N, C-alpha and C positions, 0 to 999 in steps of 0.2 A: 621630760626632753632632756637629752643623756647632755644638750649642750649647755653650759649655764655660762651666763652673763656676768660682767665683773666691775660692769660702769661705773658703779655705784663705792665700788672700793676705789677704783683709779681720782674719780671724781672728790671724796674724802679726801686721797692723799696730797692733790693738788690745790684743796681747799678753792674748789670751784661750784659755782650750782649749775644746776643742768640749764637753765634759763641761758646762762652764761655760756656754757659745751653748746648747747644749740647756736647761738648765734656765730659763735667763732668755726664752726662746721660748718654751717648753710644749711640746717636744716630745723623743723619744725620742732617745737618743744614736746609737743604730743607723739610724734615719728620717733624722735628720743627717749620718750618713756615706753613706748612699744620696746623698742630696743634695749632698756636697761632693764625694763622688767620681765624679759625674755618671752615674750611675748612674740615676736617676729619669726618670718617662716622662712626670710632669707635678708641678707645685707649683704650690698652692694660695694664689691673691693675699694670705689672709691670713696665711700662713706667710712669704711673702716679705715682705710689710710688718711681720712682728713681728722678722723678720731685719734689715731695715734699720733700722728704728728703736733695736734693740739694739746693733749695729754701728754706727749713725749714719752711713749711707750711702745710697747711689740705688741702686735696682737695677741701673742699667748699670753698677754697681761689684763686683756678684755675679755677673751672667749677661753674657756675651757671645757674638756670632755668629762663627762662623770658617767659611771656603768648605771644602768638602770637597774634598779632593785628588782632582782628574779621574784618577791614577794608579789609585786605590782601584774605579772601575768594573768 
């Protein structure tokens, strides 16, 4: 998938656990794991905004675009 998720990077920078982030954002740890591991098909803007508020970051700190490998076609 060309969108990479860097929630784990921000968690490490903030020295915060997945469980703590999930509690503070108001989502289940399982749903946060789906987002964190890049398996989500979509993310609500409200959830993204809550993640940014709790982690004190911008959306671009959590999501980035990566070119797909041409050899994968």
